[in-house]
C-alpha positions, 0 to 999 in steps of 0.5 A: 816388594817382599813375599815374607809374612811376619809370624813375630814381631822380630822374624819375617817368613816366606809364606810357604814356611808360614803356611807350613808352620800353620799346617803343623800347629794344626796337625799338633792340636790335641784332640779330646781324649775319649778315654778321659771323657768317660766317667771311671765308676768303680765297677768299670775300673774293676771290670777293665782291671779283671779283663787284663789279667792275662795281658798282665801275666803276659808281661809278668813272664816276659819281664821275668825271662828278660831278667835271667 
């Protein structure tokens, strides 16, 4: 008697491999993105953009230094 589990009609794999495959599928299942779930009105976008000014300035300085 075989301990293989059908995953597709043409392939048989062991129960351990089938369990690992199911666990990997669960781990790769996308979760809700809370950033995309929130509305993005112009005032919120403007506030986020203004709050990131120092980050953009730092990135610009690093980019300029890297291109010398």
